N, C-alpha and C positions, 0 to 999 in steps of 0.2 A: 111763432118767433123766434128766428135764429139769431142770436147774438156772434157778434163777428171782434177780433180783434186789427186792430189799427194801429199803425205805427204813424206818426206824424211831426216833420219836421217843416221847421221855418224860424224865424227871426218874430222878435218884438222888443218896442222902445220902452228903456230902463233907463231915466232918466235921458241923458243926452245921446246913449249910444244903443245900436241894435243890438240884442244878444241873443245869438242861436241858441236852439231846442230841438231837443229829439223827445218828445212823449208819445206815450200808449195808454190806448185807451179801448174800453168794450162799449160797442154802440151797435144798434141794428143795421144799420146802413153809414155810407159816406157823408150822407148831412148830419145826423146827429152828430155824425164825429166832430167836424165842424162845430157843430156847436157849441158840443162840452171843452172843446177848445178854445173857443172864446169867453167862455162862461170862467172856465177854470183858470185864464189868464186874468180877466177882470176881476174876478176874484180875488185871489192872491196877490198879483201884481200890480192894479189899481191900473189896465192898461185897457184904454179903450179898443172896442174893435179895430177900428182903421189904422192902428197902430202895431197889428198883430199880422204878421206875412207869413202864409200859411204855403211853405215852396213846392211839400210831398208829403205827399197821404198813401199810405200802402196797407194793403190788408196782409195782416200776416196768420201765420198760425196759431194759436196759444204755446205751443212749446218755443216759438222762438221769443217771446216777449223776455225782455230782458228784465221787467218788473215786477220784483217778487209778488205784490200785492194783486196783477193780473195775472199772475200765473195762479196763485190761490182761488180769485174769481174763478177762472177759468177750469179749475178742478184737474190740473197739471199738478200740482205739488199741495200735500196737505200741512195745512197751516201745526207747528208744535213748537 
């Protein structure tokens, strides 16, 4: 099983306004990446799935990730 790195762009409803987001995650496939977005935003922001609009999902190399934790999990950087 190969874990890939994804960059997900979209918008979610926060209060009465749509807020843009760019979020990176590691997942086995695109379907799991979508599920992680819904789970994470639902958990942290109490946003329902219908209020999350995913506009773009792209697979990136771990070296392209901007999130330092993603880079550490992928083995690109060491925690230090």
